[in-house]
Backbone as a chain_set.jsonl record, in Angstrom:
{"seq": "MTNDQLQIIVDSIKSNVPEMKTAVYLAKIDDDGRVLKRDLNQNEYVFAGIHDRDDGYFYIRLRNDGKIQFSETSTSKKFASMQNFYRMRYNLRVVACLRNSDPVCFEEKIRFAVMNAGLVSNSSFANVSIEPIESTIDPMAVVSEESPKGVVKPFDKNLTFIAFDFDLVGDRDMSLEYYCLNPCSTPSC", "coords": {"N": [[6.549, 5.114, -7.351], [4.211, 3.229, -8.913], [0.583, 2.575, -10.318], [0.609, 0.138, -11.471], [2.449, -1.338, -9.779], [1.344, -1.233, -7.295], [-0.848, -2.758, -7.936], [0.252, -5.082, -8.435], [0.883, -5.835, -5.699], [-1.948, -6.318, -4.802], [-2.433, -8.249, -6.343], [-1.079, -10.018, -5.472], [-1.602, -10.542, -2.88], [-4.454, -11.478, -3.013], [-4.217, -13.638, -4.43], [-2.506, -15.536, -2.691], [-3.928, -15.44, -0.302], [-6.991, -16.654, -0.87], [-9.537, -16.123, 0.455], [-9.592, -13.471, 0.506], [-11.445, -11.076, -1.4], [-12.422, -8.726, -2.179], [-10.689, -5.487, -3.022], [-9.381, -2.152, -2.466], [-7.277, 0.561, -3.502], [-5.577, 3.084, -4.237], [-6.148, 4.46, -0.809], [-6.891, 6.826, 1.377], [-6.33, 8.768, 4.654], [-8.681, 11.186, 5.535], [-8.491, 14.697, 6.914], [-10.358, 13.994, 9.198], [-10.121, 11.603, 9.868], [-11.469, 9.769, 8.258], [-11.403, 7.104, 6.18], [-10.842, 6.936, 2.866], [-11.421, 6.752, -0.894], [-10.455, 8.001, -4.037], [-12.94, 8.743, -6.417], [-12.923, 7.452, -9.475], [-14.754, 8.521, -11.712], [-15.69, 10.745, -11.043], [-14.594, 14.236, -9.404], [-14.272, 13.614, -6.637], [-14.156, 12.081, -3.297], [-15.027, 8.861, -2.118], [-16.149, 7.088, 0.493], [-14.027, 4.234, 2.051], [-13.395, 2.743, 4.023], [-13.278, 0.28, 6.988], [-16.352, -1.77, 7.665], [-19.048, -3.243, 9.223], [-20.057, -5.039, 7.295], [-18.088, -5.877, 5.903], [-15.915, -8.535, 4.795], [-13.23, -10.419, 3.819], [-11.922, -8.53, 2.941], [-9.735, -5.756, 1.738], [-7.854, -2.62, 1.94], [-5.339, -0.787, 0.727], [-3.339, 1.887, 2.059], [-1.785, 5.116, 2.454], [0.594, 5.788, 4.955], [1.247, 8.267, 5.693], [0.058, 10.753, 5.149], [0.311, 10.939, 2.39], [3.019, 11.612, 1.919], [6.162, 11.817, 0.53], [9.34, 10.117, 0.98], [12.711, 11.129, 0.711], [16.074, 10.104, 0.055], [19.655, 9.4, -0.212], [20.686, 7.213, -2.454], [21.051, 3.73, -2.688], [23.095, 2.677, -4.085], [25.577, 4.097, -6.241], [25.731, 3.531, -9.061], [25.751, 4.52, -12.34], [24.729, 4.855, -15.558], [24.903, 6.751, -17.425], [26.016, 10.131, -18.006], [24.041, 12.057, -17.495], [22.406, 10.977, -15.691], [20.457, 11.075, -12.384], [20.104, 9.884, -9.463], [18.068, 9.159, -6.839], [16.766, 7.813, -3.635], [13.561, 6.938, -3.162], [10.794, 6.678, -1.016], [7.872, 5.053, 0.065], [5.319, 5.072, 2.304], [3.279, 2.481, 3.412], [0.278, 0.778, 4.273], [-1.449, -1.962, 4.837], [-4.679, -2.921, 5.221], [-6.976, -5.267, 6.514], [-9.63, -7.316, 6.572], [-11.565, -10.024, 7.451], [-14.019, -12.905, 8.231], [-14.104, -14.791, 11.216], [-11.483, -15.814, 11.655], [-7.99, -16.718, 12.593], [-6.231, -14.065, 14.263], [-3.324, -14.026, 14.369], [-2.41, -15.838, 12.292], [-3.989, -14.868, 10.102], [-2.693, -12.503, 9.897], [-0.011, -13.3, 9.377], [-0.32, -14.623, 6.599], [-1.235, -12.413, 5.148], [1.179, -10.602, 5.243], [3.075, -12.2, 4.271], [2.276, -12.655, 1.692], [2.524, -9.708, 0.878], [5.266, -9.256, 1.098], [6.239, -11.015, -0.813], [5.413, -10.483, -3.223], [5.64, -10.143, -6.572], [7.546, -7.489, -7.49], [8.382, -5.355, -9.805], [11.256, -3.8, -11.463], [11.675, -0.896, -13.374], [12.78, 1.369, -16.134], [12.718, 4.064, -14.553], [12.421, 3.727, -12.115], [13.809, 1.772, -9.96], [15.367, -1.359, -8.315], [13.79, -1.887, -6.939], [12.089, -2.589, -3.377], [10.358, -4.019, -0.741], [10.045, -3.151, 2.485], [9.146, -4.31, 5.647], [7.702, -3.024, 8.214], [5.705, -2.968, 10.626], [3.114, -4.613, 12.698], [-0.642, -4.652, 13.562], [-2.286, -6.682, 15.527], [-4.555, -6.983, 16.837], [-7.859, -6.52, 16.919], [-9.487, -4.229, 17.926], [-7.84, -2.4, 18.536], [-6.819, -1.779, 15.502], [-9.671, -0.857, 14.416], [-9.923, 1.099, 15.961], [-7.713, 2.941, 15.03], [-8.357, 2.641, 12.192], [-10.505, 4.344, 12.071], [-13.015, 7.193, 12.008], [-11.904, 10.195, 13.798], [-12.452, 9.743, 17.278], [-14.767, 8.378, 17.046], [-15.795, 5.48, 17.497], [-17.278, 2.888, 16.129], [-19.54, 0.113, 17.228], [-18.819, -3.058, 16.491], [-18.982, -6.395, 14.367], [-18.124, -8.892, 16.292], [-17.123, -11.264, 15.007], [-15.373, -10.601, 13.218], [-12.352, -10.155, 11.992], [-9.763, -7.785, 12.157], [-6.869, -6.935, 10.657], [-3.684, -4.931, 10.587], [-0.907, -4.419, 8.223], [1.982, -2.784, 8.438], [4.282, -1.308, 5.871], [6.774, -0.257, 3.649], [7.577, 0.84, 0.46], [10.311, 1.053, -1.552], [12.283, 2.466, -3.576], [14.843, 3.335, -6.494], [14.861, 5.877, -7.849], [15.14, 7.343, -10.858], [15.84, 10.708, -11.572], [16.471, 12.394, -13.702], [15.765, 11.031, -15.991], [13.087, 10.842, -15.696], [12.036, 13.14, -16.631], [13.407, 13.359, -19.345], [12.054, 11.055, -20.745], [9.759, 10.789, -22.861], [7.117, 9.381, -22.131], [7.337, 8.08, -19.187], [8.063, 5.518, -16.641], [6.216, 3.533, -17.238], [7.498, 1.42, -18.884], [10.136, -1.208, -19.424], [12.33, -0.041, -20.513], [13.486, 3.042, -21.832]], "CA": [[5.682, 4.103, -7.314], [3.055, 3.102, -9.841], [-0.398, 1.743, -9.938], [1.146, -1.139, -11.67], [3.245, -1.928, -8.403], [0.261, -1.419, -6.24], [-1.452, -3.812, -8.626], [1.151, -6.304, -8.128], [0.84, -6.275, -4.34], [-3.172, -6.638, -4.254], [-2.543, -9.467, -6.915], [-0.242, -11.03, -4.503], [-2.782, -10.614, -1.588], [-5.584, -12.168, -3.788], [-3.864, -15.136, -5.023], [-1.879, -16.243, -1.553], [-5.319, -15.478, 0.44], [-7.795, -16.687, -1.852], [-10.435, -15.599, 0.82], [-9.522, -12.131, 0.179], [-12.403, -10.956, -2.457], [-12.59, -7.094, -2.699], [-9.625, -4.59, -2.488], [-9.296, -0.83, -2.628], [-6.069, 1.021, -3.493], [-4.697, 3.644, -2.854], [-6.859, 4.806, -0.059], [-6.253, 8.017, 2.156], [-7.464, 9.249, 5.409], [-8.725, 12.924, 5.734], [-8.554, 15.191, 8.333], [-11.285, 13.854, 10.052], [-9.723, 10.276, 10.327], [-12.052, 8.797, 7.714], [-10.437, 6.219, 5.206], [-11.511, 7.428, 1.394], [-10.787, 6.763, -2.03], [-10.903, 8.781, -5.306], [-13.869, 8.193, -7.325], [-12.547, 7.807, -11.034], [-15.737, 8.717, -12.508], [-15.923, 12.073, -10.597], [-13.572, 14.685, -8.907], [-14.607, 13.32, -5.252], [-13.718, 10.82, -2.562], [-15.855, 7.967, -1.199], [-15.783, 6.078, 1.872], [-13.516, 3.131, 1.416], [-13.019, 2.296, 5.299], [-13.756, -0.882, 7.226], [-17.644, -1.456, 8.435], [-19.53, -4.726, 9.487], [-20.544, -5.726, 5.897], [-16.921, -6.323, 5.146], [-15.64, -9.847, 4.932], [-12.723, -10.748, 2.852], [-12.012, -6.896, 2.213], [-8.736, -5.001, 2.424], [-7.233, -1.928, 1.191], [-3.699, -0.112, 0.913], [-3.403, 3.296, 2.127], [-0.666, 5.715, 2.623], [0.263, 6.118, 6.342], [1.971, 9.559, 6.05], [-0.707, 11.843, 4.393], [0.98, 11.155, 1.016], [4.381, 12.392, 1.722], [7.082, 10.949, -0.238], [10.475, 10.401, 1.401], [13.712, 10.983, -0.157], [17.431, 9.828, 0.552], [20.606, 9.166, -1.232], [20.457, 5.845, -3.37], [22.102, 2.642, -2.074], [24.223, 2.542, -5.259], [26.127, 5.169, -6.981], [26.156, 3.258, -10.325], [25.324, 5.293, -13.159], [25.017, 4.406, -16.855], [25.08, 8.101, -18.493], [26.468, 11.194, -16.781], [22.859, 12.632, -16.943], [21.524, 10.175, -14.584], [20.498, 11.396, -11.146], [19.251, 8.882, -8.76], [17.383, 9.292, -5.439], [15.942, 6.696, -3.204], [12.289, 7.275, -2.555], [10.332, 5.743, -0.125], [6.539, 5.568, 0.228], [4.82, 4.563, 3.585], [2.14, 2.117, 3.114], [-0.511, -0.005, 5.118], [-2.8, -2.588, 4.377], [-5.779, -3.278, 6.446], [-7.712, -6.244, 6.154], [-10.955, -8.059, 7.499], [-11.821, -11.552, 7.268], [-14.577, -13.398, 9.203], [-13.697, -15.817, 11.96], [-10.173, -15.683, 11.495], [-7.163, -16.089, 13.917], [-5.507, -12.655, 14.01], [-1.615, -14.156, 13.959], [-2.296, -16.501, 11.133], [-4.53, -13.822, 9.316], [-1.499, -11.219, 9.661], [0.969, -13.962, 9.018], [-0.827, -14.608, 5.232], [-1.009, -11.054, 4.469], [2.598, -10.19, 5.618], [3.874, -12.899, 3.138], [1.612, -12.221, 0.22], [2.973, -8.543, 0.482], [6.777, -9.442, 1.11], [6.608, -11.647, -1.779], [4.579, -9.88, -4.137], [6.749, -9.686, -7.346], [7.589, -6.395, -7.928], [9.249, -5.04, -11.343], [11.714, -2.572, -11.491], [11.493, -0.417, -14.586], [13.98, 2.271, -16.242], [12.745, 5.242, -14.021], [12.063, 2.967, -10.643], [14.845, 0.652, -10.009], [15.821, -1.625, -6.985], [12.4, -1.981, -5.902], [11.857, -3.647, -2.76], [9.424, -3.872, 0.236], [10.618, -3.178, 4.299], [8.15, -4.457, 6.71], [7.927, -1.953, 9.532], [5.045, -3.276, 11.847], [1.81, -5.395, 12.05], [-1.502, -4.748, 14.491], [-3.185, -8.102, 15.15], [-5.611, -6.551, 17.857], [-8.807, -5.909, 16.034], [-9.984, -3.185, 18.494], [-6.628, -1.231, 18.053], [-6.864, -1.73, 14.194], [-10.563, -0.33, 14.151], [-9.931, 2.641, 16.322], [-6.84, 3.705, 14.116], [-9.129, 3.313, 11.015], [-12.096, 5.025, 12.271], [-13.009, 8.6, 12.135], [-11.119, 10.529, 15.036], [-13.278, 9.832, 18.455], [-15.976, 7.614, 16.556], [-15.503, 3.971, 17.187], [-18.38, 2.548, 16.434], [-19.275, -1.184, 17.697], [-18.777, -4.132, 15.397], [-19.272, -7.612, 14.531], [-17.106, -9.704, 17.189], [-16.529, -12.688, 14.544], [-14.576, -10.124, 12.097], [-11.018, -9.879, 12.302], [-9.079, -6.991, 11.423], [-5.314, -6.63, 11.068], [-3.045, -4.02, 9.65], [0.376, -4.572, 8.15], [2.738, -1.539, 7.737], [5.55, -1.502, 5.163], [7.622, 0.62, 2.821], [7.625, 0.431, -0.926], [11.321, 1.514, -1.615], [13.087, 2.223, -4.969], [15.682, 4.261, -6.812], [14.43, 6.836, -8.915], [16.245, 8.314, -11.542], [14.879, 11.988, -11.945], [16.599, 12.783, -15.079], [15.14, 10.091, -17.187], [11.363, 11.32, -15.502], [11.905, 14.175, -17.756], [13.881, 13.085, -20.57], [11.161, 10.271, -21.64], [7.896, 11.334, -23.405], [6.277, 8.576, -21.301], [8.36, 7.329, -18.002], [7.474, 4.906, -15.779], [5.31, 2.18, -17.709], [7.867, 0.421, -19.77], [11.41, -1.417, -18.927], [13.357, 0.835, -21.124], [12.621, 4.367, -22.712]], "C": [[4.386, 4.172, -8.478], [1.83, 2.279, -9.756], [-0.087, 0.417, -10.023], [1.661, -2.133, -10.482], [2.202, -2.218, -7.263], [-0.362, -2.553, -6.623], [-0.903, -5.13, -8.321], [0.994, -6.817, -6.834], [-0.647, -6.435, -4.074], [-3.291, -8.067, -5.279], [-2.209, -10.495, -6.049], [-1.272, -11.789, -3.214], [-4.104, -11.953, -2.122], [-5.282, -13.77, -3.967], [-3.393, -16.082, -3.752], [-3.044, -16.146, -0.425], [-6.399, -15.58, -0.445], [-9.395, -16.043, -1.048], [-10.753, -14.075, 0.784], [-10.15, -11.712, -1.075], [-12.335, -9.647, -3.003], [-11.017, -6.258, -1.966], [-10.091, -3.21, -3.017], [-7.718, -0.283, -2.565], [-5.995, 2.274, -4.389], [-5.574, 4.439, -2.224], [-6.105, 6.195, 0.783], [-7.183, 8.053, 3.347], [-7.448, 10.79, 5.627], [-8.355, 13.491, 7.181], [-9.212, 14.913, 9.399], [-11.137, 12.423, 10.553], [-10.624, 9.423, 9.483], [-11.232, 8.323, 6.249], [-11.327, 6.726, 3.697], [-10.539, 6.742, 0.358], [-11.253, 7.536, -3.165], [-11.77, 8.087, -6.328], [-13.602, 8.699, -8.713], [-13.847, 8.778, -11.773], [-15.952, 10.532, -11.94], [-14.506, 12.76, -9.586], [-13.944, 14.632, -7.488], [-13.962, 12.263, -4.632], [-14.829, 9.91, -2.335], [-15.227, 7.235, -0.218], [-15.209, 4.792, 1.304], [-12.983, 2.309, 2.828], [-13.68, 0.787, 5.427], [-15.542, -0.449, 7.881], [-17.925, -3.014, 8.42], [-19.732, -5.561, 8.412], [-19.2, -6.56, 5.576], [-16.642, -7.967, 5.783], [-14.626, -10.435, 3.827], [-12.332, -9.592, 2.095], [-10.681, -6.723, 2.815], [-8.721, -3.835, 1.281], [-5.925, -1.402, 1.538], [-4.139, 1.408, 0.956], [-1.927, 3.884, 2.449], [-0.665, 6.19, 4.078], [0.794, 7.423, 6.728], [1.051, 10.706, 5.399], [0.212, 12.018, 2.952], [2.353, 11.651, 0.78], [5.376, 11.321, 1.043], [8.449, 11.208, 0.391], [11.918, 10.268, 0.522], [15.103, 10.763, 0.389], [18.373, 9.406, -0.649], [20.428, 7.509, -1.59], [21.674, 4.92, -2.683], [23.427, 2.21, -3.092], [24.509, 3.77, -5.94], [26.346, 4.965, -8.679], [24.96, 3.93, -11.353], [25.472, 4.792, -14.653], [25.217, 5.443, -17.963], [25.337, 9.408, -17.411], [25.02, 12.102, -16.415], [21.816, 12.262, -15.975], [21.742, 11.088, -13.095], [19.532, 10.709, -10.202], [19.084, 9.234, -7.199], [16.666, 8.209, -4.864], [14.48, 7.352, -2.668], [11.323, 6.001, -1.852], [8.711, 6.184, 0.499], [6.05, 4.517, 1.356], [3.314, 4.183, 3.379], [1.427, 1.356, 4.181], [-1.648, -0.348, 4.431], [-3.526, -3.173, 5.429], [-6.856, -4.254, 5.884], [-8.341, -6.717, 7.224], [-11.417, -9.354, 6.944], [-12.71, -11.783, 8.573], [-14.048, -14.623, 9.794], [-12.334, -16.487, 11.649], [-9.263, -15.651, 12.609], [-6.187, -15.145, 13.356], [-3.934, -12.956, 13.835], [-1.563, -14.694, 12.812], [-2.781, -15.959, 10.082], [-3.207, -13.148, 8.529], [-0.417, -11.817, 9.029], [0.925, -14.186, 7.284], [-0.533, -13.455, 4.446], [0.41, -10.645, 4.277], [3.327, -11.086, 4.368], [3.243, -12.664, 1.58], [2.124, -10.507, -0.346], [4.438, -8.874, 0.199], [7.352, -10.31, -0.35], [5.981, -11.482, -3.204], [6.027, -9.585, -5.276], [6.932, -8.527, -8.011], [8.748, -6.023, -9.003], [9.939, -3.866, -11.3], [11.645, -2.071, -13.111], [12.816, 0.905, -14.827], [13.963, 3.638, -15.392], [12.583, 4.775, -12.256], [12.723, 1.805, -10.319], [14.958, 0.035, -8.448], [14.711, -1.813, -6.164], [12.444, -3.098, -4.519], [10.995, -3.487, -1.774], [10.198, -4.093, 1.566], [9.447, -3.241, 4.96], [8.546, -3.681, 7.962], [7.034, -2.609, 10.947], [3.654, -4.049, 11.477], [0.803, -4.899, 13.724], [-2.484, -5.808, 14.463], [-4.554, -7.895, 16.283], [-6.726, -5.673, 17.179], [-9.341, -4.623, 16.37], [-9.046, -2.022, 18.055], [-7.134, -0.707, 16.359], [-8.524, -0.9, 13.75], [-10.596, 1.077, 14.749], [-9.038, 3.547, 15.436], [-7.615, 3.904, 13.138], [-10.181, 4.01, 10.97], [-11.762, 6.298, 12.359], [-12.757, 9.147, 13.921], [-12.556, 10.579, 16.253], [-14.488, 9.051, 17.933], [-15.658, 6.263, 16.188], [-16.764, 3.488, 17.128], [-18.35, 0.78, 16.789], [-19.255, -1.925, 16.394], [-18.727, -5.492, 15.622], [-17.907, -8.378, 15.405], [-16.013, -10.94, 16.359], [-15.463, -12.298, 13.448], [-13.482, -9.952, 12.927], [-10.298, -8.835, 11.423], [-7.591, -6.787, 11.649], [-4.81, -5.407, 10.149], [-1.515, -4.415, 9.901], [1.019, -3.254, 7.564], [4.044, -1.757, 6.85], [5.943, -0.388, 4.297], [7.893, -0.062, 1.774], [8.889, 1.331, -1.08], [11.971, 1.436, -2.902], [14.117, 3.359, -5.435], [14.954, 4.97, -7.943], [15.228, 7.591, -9.772], [15.401, 9.754, -11.992], [15.06, 12.693, -13.29], [16.081, 12.203, -16.198], [13.59, 10.319, -16.931], [11.298, 12.095, -16.425], [12.436, 14.05, -18.917], [12.867, 12.266, -21.484], [9.966, 11.012, -21.763], [6.855, 10.322, -22.444], [6.886, 7.566, -20.194], [7.393, 6.575, -17.316], [6.81, 3.593, -16.328], [6.286, 1.39, -18.508], [9.466, -0.048, -19.397], [12.273, -0.855, -19.503], [12.324, 1.656, -22.003], [12.995, 4.013, -24.059]], "O": [[3.769, 5.204, -8.741], [1.945, 1.232, -9.12], [-0.305, -0.412, -9.139], [1.376, -3.317, -10.306], [2.213, -3.187, -6.504], [-0.502, -3.433, -5.773], [-1.572, -6.112, -7.999], [0.953, -8.035, -6.657], [-0.799, -6.757, -2.895], [-4.16, -8.9, -5.02], [-2.802, -11.558, -5.867], [-1.531, -12.932, -2.839], [-4.42, -13.012, -1.581], [-5.962, -14.76, -3.696], [-3.794, -17.245, -3.707], [-2.925, -17.007, 0.447], [-6.821, -14.5, -0.858], [-10.283, -15.575, -1.761], [-11.854, -13.557, 0.975], [-9.429, -11.948, -2.044], [-12.2, -9.467, -4.213], [-10.49, -6.4, -0.863], [-10.998, -3.091, -3.841], [-6.989, -0.669, -1.651], [-6.59, 2.151, -5.459], [-5.987, 5.331, -2.965], [-4.899, 6.437, 0.728], [-8.341, 7.638, 3.354], [-6.449, 11.477, 5.843], [-8.04, 12.903, 8.215], [-8.897, 15.385, 10.492], [-11.835, 12.001, 11.474], [-10.672, 8.253, 9.863], [-10.624, 9.06, 5.473], [-12.555, 6.798, 3.744], [-9.394, 6.324, 0.53], [-12.464, 7.735, -3.263], [-11.439, 7.086, -6.963], [-13.854, 9.822, -9.15], [-13.528, 9.804, -12.374], [-16.411, 11.372, -12.714], [-13.61, 12.049, -9.132], [-13.955, 15.754, -6.982], [-13.236, 11.521, -5.294], [-15.87, 10.562, -2.423], [-14.057, 6.86, -0.134], [-15.693, 4.263, 0.303], [-12.233, 1.339, 2.714], [-14.319, 0.186, 4.563], [-15.92, 0.624, 8.351], [-17.262, -3.85, 7.806], [-19.595, -6.777, 8.551], [-19.217, -7.689, 5.086], [-17.023, -8.441, 6.853], [-15.185, -10.966, 2.867], [-12.359, -9.551, 0.865], [-10.326, -7.194, 3.896], [-9.253, -3.885, 0.172], [-5.464, -1.609, 2.661], [-4.944, 1.999, 0.237], [-0.995, 3.112, 2.677], [-1.605, 6.85, 4.521], [0.833, 7.749, 7.914], [1.696, 11.727, 5.162], [0.689, 13.084, 2.564], [2.782, 12.032, -0.31], [5.224, 10.102, 1.122], [8.833, 12.378, 0.413], [12.106, 9.332, -0.255], [15.271, 11.417, 1.419], [17.982, 9.133, -1.784], [19.976, 6.742, -0.739], [22.795, 5.252, -2.297], [24.441, 1.572, -2.807], [23.551, 4.495, -6.208], [26.877, 5.779, -9.435], [23.736, 3.891, -11.233], [26.554, 4.249, -14.875], [25.585, 5.185, -19.109], [24.89, 9.526, -16.27], [24.866, 12.705, -15.353], [20.814, 12.85, -15.569], [22.788, 11.628, -12.737], [18.326, 10.954, -10.186], [20.043, 9.558, -6.498], [15.893, 7.615, -5.616], [14.451, 8.221, -1.795], [11.23, 4.807, -2.138], [8.398, 7.192, 1.133], [6.344, 3.323, 1.313], [2.375, 4.965, 3.228], [2.118, 1.274, 5.197], [-2.473, 0.292, 3.781], [-3.05, -3.813, 6.367], [-7.514, -3.986, 4.879], [-7.986, -6.682, 8.402], [-11.58, -9.439, 5.726], [-12.489, -11.242, 9.656], [-13.565, -15.485, 9.06], [-12.249, -17.693, 11.417], [-9.444, -14.852, 13.529], [-5.507, -15.283, 12.338], [-3.281, -12.149, 13.174], [-0.719, -14.214, 12.055], [-2.289, -16.298, 9.006], [-2.811, -13.159, 7.363], [0.213, -11.164, 8.196], [1.954, -13.973, 6.644], [0.153, -13.391, 3.426], [0.793, -10.354, 3.144], [4.106, -10.526, 3.597], [3.891, -12.534, 0.541], [2.128, -10.121, -1.515], [4.819, -8.759, -0.966], [8.487, -10.277, -0.823], [6.091, -12.292, -4.125], [7.084, -9.031, -4.975], [6.492, -8.464, -9.159], [9.899, -6.449, -8.913], [9.293, -2.838, -11.101], [11.566, -2.924, -13.995], [13.585, 1.283, -13.943], [14.969, 4.347, -15.421], [12.657, 5.599, -11.345], [12.089, 0.756, -10.431], [14.702, 0.749, -7.478], [14.699, -1.884, -4.935], [12.792, -4.27, -4.66], [10.643, -2.313, -1.889], [10.902, -5.089, 1.731], [8.68, -2.28, 4.902], [9.617, -3.787, 8.559], [7.545, -2.724, 12.061], [3.168, -4.125, 10.348], [1.383, -4.814, 14.807], [-3.364, -5.902, 13.608], [-5.422, -8.759, 16.398], [-6.623, -4.473, 16.925], [-9.673, -3.852, 15.47], [-9.351, -1.011, 17.422], [-7.646, 0.372, 16.06], [-8.5, -0.317, 12.666], [-11.148, 2.038, 14.212], [-9.403, 4.674, 15.102], [-7.846, 5.08, 12.854], [-10.771, 4.292, 9.928], [-10.641, 6.702, 12.668], [-13.255, 8.658, 14.935], [-13.51, 11.34, 16.088], [-15.425, 9.21, 18.716], [-15.348, 5.852, 15.07], [-17.451, 3.653, 18.137], [-17.292, 0.167, 16.647], [-19.646, -1.417, 15.343], [-18.495, -5.943, 16.744], [-16.763, -8.288, 14.959], [-14.901, -11.376, 16.656], [-14.789, -13.132, 12.842], [-13.474, -9.697, 14.131], [-10.219, -8.944, 10.2], [-7.155, -6.494, 12.762], [-5.428, -4.996, 9.166], [-0.939, -4.646, 10.964], [0.697, -2.742, 6.492], [4.872, -2.525, 7.339], [5.152, 0.553, 4.35], [8.324, -1.215, 1.785], [8.665, 2.495, -0.748], [12.222, 0.314, -3.341], [14.202, 4.335, -4.689], [14.527, 4.343, -8.913], [15.973, 8.468, -9.336], [14.404, 9.719, -12.712], [14.215, 13.359, -13.887], [15.954, 12.797, -17.269], [12.814, 10.029, -17.842], [10.422, 11.841, -17.251], [11.874, 14.748, -19.761], [12.721, 12.547, -22.673], [9.356, 11.683, -20.93], [5.755, 10.783, -22.138], [6.881, 6.349, -20.382], [6.184, 6.808, -17.314], [6.99, 2.573, -15.664], [5.703, 0.391, -18.928], [10.133, 0.917, -19.021], [13.368, -1.12, -19.008], [11.24, 1.437, -22.543], [12.598, 4.69, -25.008]]}, "num_chains": 1, "name": "protein.A"}
């Protein structure tokens, strides 16, 4: 998974749901249940979670503490004997907030945008796909899941919060990753 793939998903959400204005990726949940993002200017994390001021805001975060799952590939196709493919799975979640929105329609729009993002395969991450897992359309459940443990603050009831869980899956050539001087960024090495 590269930031380019996440940017494609973010762009797809913004273009298919124009009400969505602000996005954060890749957020994480810390041990206290706070949603954070890394501040690129400093070696620290800053709050990226939901609050009452949000409207047209979403973030993409890892669902499983940043673990990557490995398995055998769906194909045994090799172009050279040195190739060594593994299937990699990233567990992700989109959490989105919009004022005065029907949760069912809002979830459908977000899910459509993610599922139809034009992800591109490259030389070291091929057969890229998105697999839907589940959605949460109850705003109280989303706020509870995305709030620090045990601290659920009251929020504006006109805000609609939804969560869409999905997996980003692709075949990774582990040999090519070490063979190329600059892997992951170009269609061919």
